[in-house]
N, C-alpha and C positions, 0 to 999 in steps of 0.2 A: 598381639593386638590386645589392648586393654578392654575391660568391660565397658568403659564409657564410650570408646570408639565403636564397639559392637552395637550397643544400644542406640547410638546415634545413627549408625548406618541402617539398622532395622527400622527405626522411625522414619528415616528418609525414604526407604523403599516402600513402606506402608503408605506414606503420603503420596508418592508417585503412583502407586497402584490406584489410590482413590482418584487421582487426577486422570489416570488412564480411563477409568470408567466414566468420568465426567466428559472426557473427550469423545468417547463413544456416543454419549448422549448429544454432544455438540454436533456430531456428524448428521444425526437425524434431524436436528433442528435447522440445519442449513438447507435441507431438502424441503420442498413444498409438500405439505401433507395432502393426500387426496380428499376430495369432497366426501362427506359422510353420506351413507345411503339413506334414502328417505324412510325406509322401513325400520332402521336402527337408530335414527337420530333422536327419537323421542323415547323416554323411559316410562311413560305412562301407558296405561292399558288402552286408552283411546288413541287410535291412529288416524291422523288426518291425511286423507289421500292427496297426493301431489298431482295436479293436472299436468298432462304431457305438454312439453314445451313446443310451441309451434315454430317451425323453422323460419328464419328471417327471409322476407321477400326481397330478392335481389334483382328483380326485373327492372328494365329501364323505366317503366311507368312508375314503379314504386320509388326508384331513386329520384325521379323527377318530382314526385310528390313530397318526398322527404326534403329535397332541396328547397321546395317552395315553403314548406312549413318550418323547417329548421335549417336555415342557410349554414353552410360550412359544417354540417354535422352528418356527413355521409362518407362512405368508404373512399370514393375517388379523391375527395378533398384531403382526407387524412393520409392517403397514400402519397399525394403530392407533398404534404407537409413533412412526412417521414423521410422522403427522399432528400430534403434539405437543398432543393434546387434554388438557384438565385432568383429572387423575386417572389418566392412562395409565401414568405411571411415578412412582415415589416413591423418596426417598433420605433418609438421616439426616444428610447433609452440608448445613449451613446455608449459603446463598448464592444469588445470582441464577443461574438456569438450571443449577443443579447436577443437576437431574433430567432434563435434556434429553440423550437418548442419540444422536439423529440430528438434525442441523440441515441441512435441504436447501439453505438459502441459502449455506452454506459452500462447496458445490461451484460455485455460480454465481460467488462471489467468487474462488475459485481459478482458474476458467477465465478470468475477466476479467483477473486479475492476470498470469497466465502467457501469455495470448494477445494481448489487445488492448493493454494498457498496456506490457508488456515489448517486444513486437514493434514496434508503431507508434512508441512512445517511443524505442526504441533506434535505429530507422531515421531518425527525425527528427533526433536528435543527430548521427548519422553524416553525413547529407546536409548539414546546416547547416555542420558542420565542413569538409566538402569544398567547399562554396560559398565559405566565408570563405578557405580556403587558395587556391582558384582566383582569387578577387578580389585577394588579396595578391600572387599570382604575376603577375597582369596589371598591377595598379596600383602595387604597392609601397607604401612609406610616403608618406603625403601630406605633402609638405614645404611650407615657407612660400614665397610668391611673391617676397617681398623678403628680403634678408639681415637677420638679427637686429640690433637696435640696441645691445644690451649693457645696456640699462636694464631693470630688472625691476620687476614689480608683484606685491604679495602677493595671491594668489588664494584660498588655503585656509589658515586658521589652524591652529594646533596641535590645537585641539579638533576641527576639521573632519577633519583627517587621522587623528586617533586614532579617531574614530567610524567613519570609512570603512574603515580597515584592520582594526579589530576585527570589523566586519561581514564584510569580505572573508575573513578568516582562518577565522572560524566557518563561513561558507558553504562554503569550500573543504573543510573537514573533513566537513561534512554531505554535500556533493556526492560526494566520493570514496567515503565509507563507504556512502552510499545506492546508488551505482552497483555497488559490490561486492555488496550485498544483493539488488539487482534483477537483475543480469546475471552475478554471479560464478559461480553454479552451472552456467550454460550456457557461459560464455566462459572464465573463469579455471580452473575445476576441471580440465578436460581438459589445460590447459597446465602447471599447477604441482603437481597432485596433491592428495590428500586432506589430508595432514598440514599442508602450508603453507597451503592454503586454509582449513582449519578454524581455524588460528591467526589468519589474516587476517580471517576472518568474525567471530570472537568479538571481536577488537580493534575492528573497524569498528562492530559493534553497540554496544559500550560507549561508544565515542567519539561515536557518533550520539546515543545517549540523553542524554549529559551535555552535548554541545555544542548540542543543540536549544534548551533553555531560554536559554542564553547568546545564541544567535542571535536569539531573539525579543526579548530585552532590547536588543540592538544595533539591531534594526529600529526599535524605538520611539525610541531616541536618534537614529537617522538621520532619522526622520520629523520630529521636533520641531526638529531642528537645521537642516534644509535646506528645510522646507516654505515658508518665507517667500519664497524665491527661485524657487519652482517653480510659481507660479500663471501662467495664460496671460497673455501680454504681447504687445507690438507685434513684428511680424516672425515670429511662430510659424507662421502659416499660410503665409507666403511661404517659410519654411524647409522646411516639409513639401512644398510644391509642387515645389520644386527638389531634394528629397531631400538636403538638407544640402549641396548643391554637389558631391556625389560624381560626378554626371554632367556638370554644366555647368562644373565646375572653379572656380566662383566661389561661395563660401559666402555666403548672405544674412546680413545683420546680425542679431544677437540679443542678448539680455541676458546676465546672468551664466551662465545655462544655456539652451541652445537647445531647440527643440521635441523633438528626439530624446531628450535627457537628461530632459526633463520627462515624456515618455511612459514612459520607463523608471522614473522615480521613482514616478509614480502607479500605473502598471499592474504593474510588476515588484516593485521594492523594497518598496512599501507594500501594495498589494492582495494580490499573490501571497505576499509575506512574512508577512502576517497570516494568510492561508489555511493555509499550510503550518505556521505556528506553532500555531494553534488546533487543527488536526487532529493535529499532532504531540503536543500535550499529552494528547489523548484516548488516543493509543497509548502514550505514555510513562508514564502513570499509570493502569493498569487497576484500582488499588485504589479508584477512585471509584465502583465498582459499576456500571459501564456494561455493557450487554449485548454479546454477541458480534456481533450484527448491527450495533450502533452502531459497534463498532470496525472491522468490515469496511467499512462505508460511509466512516468516517474514513480508513481506509487507502487506499481508491480515490481520495478527494479529495486526500489527501496526496501520493500518487504522481503523479497528473496535474498538480497544482500544482507539484510539485518538478521534473518534466520541463519544464514551461513556464518555470519560473524559470531552469533551467539553459540553456535555449535563448536567453532574453533576456540572461543573463549572458555567454554566449559572444560575442555582438555587443558588449556593453559592454566586456568585457575586451580584445577585439581593438582597438576604437577607442582605448582608453586605453593601449595598449602599442605594438603594431606598426603599427596603422592610421594614427596621426597623430603627427607629430613634435612633441615638447614636451609631450604630454598626460601621459605618465608622470612627467616631472619636476615637473609642477604638483602632483601628489598626493604625490610623494616629498619635495620640498623646500618646497612651498607657494608658490613663485614662478614667474612666467612672464615671458617677454620682452614688451616693449611691442608689438612687431610681431606676435607671436602673438596677443595680446589684441585688437589692432586688426583682424586678418584673421578671427578666429574668433568674437569676441564684441564687435562694434563698439559696440553700445549700452552695454554694461557698461564698456568702455574709456573712452567719452566721459564716463560718469558718474563714473568714478574720477578722470579728469584734471580734471573740473570740481569735484571735492570733494563731490559729492552722495552718495557711498557711502563713509562712513568705515569703514576696515578697521583693526582693532587685533588684534594677536597676543594669544591667550589665554595665561594664566599656566600653564605646564606642571604646576606643583605643585598648583594647584587641580583641574586635570583628573585628575591621578593620584589625588588623594584622593577625588574624586567617584567615579571608576571603582572604586577599592578598596571604598568603602562600598556601591556597587551590587552588587559581586560578593559581599560578605559577606551582604547581604540575600538575594540570589538563592540562595546556598548554604544559608542557614537555611531558606528556602522549600522547596528541594529535599529537605532532610533531613526537614522536617516532613511533606511530602507523601508521602514513602516510608515513614513510620512506620505500623505497623498501628493500627487504631482502638483506643481505650482500652477495657478490660474494663468491662462494665456493673456497677452497684451490686448488692448482694445481693438486694434486693427486685425490682429489675428483672430480675436473672438468673433468679429463681424464676418470675416472670411469663412471661419468654421461654421457659423450659423447659416450663411448662405449655402455653403456646400452641403450641410445637413438637410436644409430645406429642399435642395435639388434632389438629394438622394431619397428623401421621404416621398417626394412627388413621383420620382421614377419607380420607387417600390410600390406605391399605391397604384400607379398605372399598370405595372406588371401584375399586381394582384387582381386588378380589374380584368385584364386580358385573360389571366388564368381562369377566373370565374366564368368569363364568356366562353372560353374553349370547353370547359367542363359542361356548361349548359348546352352548348351546341352538340357535343358528343351524346349527351343523354337524350336530347330532343331527336337527333338523327336516328338513334337506336329505337326510340319510341315510335317514330313515324314508320320506320321499316317494319316493326312488329305489328302495328295496326294495319298497315297496307297488306301485310301477308294474311290478315284476317278478313280482308275485303272492306276495310273502313278507310275512307279518305280523311286525312288530317291536313288542315290548312291553317297556316299561321294567321292570326288576327288578334286584335286588341279587345279583350274583354269577352264575356260569354255571349253565345248566340242561342236563339231558340232552337230546340231540337238537337242540341249537341252538348257534350261535356268539354270543359275547357281546362287546360293546364295553365294556370296563371303565371307560372314562372317564365314561359316563353310565348304565351298567347296562342296556344294550340287549341283548335276546335275540331272535334271528330264528329262526322256524320256518316250514316249508312250510305254505301255506294248505290247510286241510282241504277235501275235496270233499264235495258233498252226498251223503247216503245213510247207511246204517247202518255203524257201525264194526265191524271184524272182532271176533268173540267172543274173549274172553280164554280161554286154556287153563288 
């Protein structure tokens, strides 16, 4: 291993160590800090005593008084609103869930995103990077056992390389922008400040939204172009048992793609690629009228799938660049040395030499025209999906207005009935409590002499009269 490679790896390890410490600080920032003590909150010598907090009065009389003074600002009302029962809230805004004031599932999603996904996903990326860096430090680049012959074989056509690099570029944009959105507030914001981070976050969000559909298109092209050579074949199980020769130093023979590449194709590029693409469409196009809970579930699936995709891509990128000599040249130029093919893909090498695998270079002009056509179709699809829905016809608009008016009236009546039920419950509890104290409470309109009145229900309380004759009036 050269001195340049050693210094490069040492610098990368030092950078990841700094990132690890930043991630430790991010864990603490996700948790809510406890309230400071009154005795230690002030650094001056003069301490201002904090008066003790009086507990909130939750008696029926207090609730009735709060209902009269501040309608819809008490615990029973907000418990009803939080339950999202039909008729609890109403609004004139037309749309899905526009009348939902409190969504309890949102807090569950926020906790899952900021705690489990961010923390465990971030540590998984850091640990895998350190493992790869350590492996490279110990093993170095895996070179050929025999010197190159100088004779080359076409391994990847122009079309193969074009699809691969298109997928790699769009994935890199999505990975970097996704990491900024997932970890930027905890890791980058303290380092670069609000101004630069806000600019970076907005740029990353827009790049992520527009590169996502292009990535899904590249995933489909990648699947149909390479699927015929990624089915299970002879030597795959032997390759897995020997871990690709990384431990035994002798790689078992394989076809055009070994078992590790096939596992990455099916589990990573195909399955995870489809998962993050489909969940990304749900997040990228909220104008499809999906609910908030649907988008929260899609975000959780998208984040977990993206982290797993990045973990697999780290191993794939390492083996295709620093890990194995000649692998990067194969995807850059399309050609490999015969000795490289014989040592790493012996079955495929024998088929090529025997003429059983005809390989022809694709016409670059056809590939470019096909790609431009696909990009034009994708651009029109994005533009159409982002457009608002067309306005309804006149008759349909009238019918919709009448239906909306009827729904608003029904919702208002339901809200009125709910308010009446709440007031009845509070009044009943108040009457029972006063009666237990020996006070008769009678419903009436307005205050009366000698009694206190609850104006919300017209309740008047008077001391209970004792048995016997009343004093004579003068």
